[in-house]
N, C-alpha and C positions, 0 to 999 in steps of 0.2 A: 434438521440442524443447519443445512445449507442455506435455507431461506433466512434464518436468523443472522448468519454470517454475512450473507449478501446484503441484508438491510444495513448492517453496520458498515460494510464495505462501501455502499453507496453514499454514506455520509462522510467518508474519508476525503481529505483534500488531495488533489493531484493524481488520483488513480484513473486508469483507463478501463472502462467496463465493456469495451468492444470485444467481441469474439471470446467470451468466457466459455469454458468447457463444462460448467456446472458442478465443479468440485471446490471444496474449501481450499484444497492445496493450491489451486490456481488463483484464488483470491489472495491467499497469503503470498504467492509468488509475485503477483502484481504489486502488492504493497511493499514487499521486500525490494523489489526492483527500484522503486522510487527512493527508498533508503540507500540502496547501493549507489545509485546515481549521485546522490548528495555526498555520500562518504567518499566517493572516488573523485569528486569535484567535476563530474560530467555536466552538471547543470550550469556551470559557468559559461558555456557557450551561448546561453541565452540571457546572460547577465541577471540571473535570478538565484537567490539563495533561499532554500526552504526555511520558512520561519520555524523557530524552535517548537512552538506549540503544535505545528503540523507534523514535525518530526516525531514528537512525543505521541501523537495520535496514531501515526503509522506504526510506530514501535509497539505500542500497546496492542494494536490489532494483531500484529504478527505474533507476539508472545502469547496472546490469548488463543489464537486459532491454529497455530503451528502444530502439526501432528494429529489433528482431529479429523 
């Protein structure tokens, strides 16, 4: 199941795949981290706003894989 989640993760925008620990929880953590940065306005320091379509992709991934 991890390989399926990882394949989907690799297609997500703005996620970092360095030093993954091989768990779905970690993939979800990385995707959620990007959402959290956007929600907290932390991406503003680089003058970039996450496009709505990218936000939706990240959200769907987190909802699908969280707790698996």
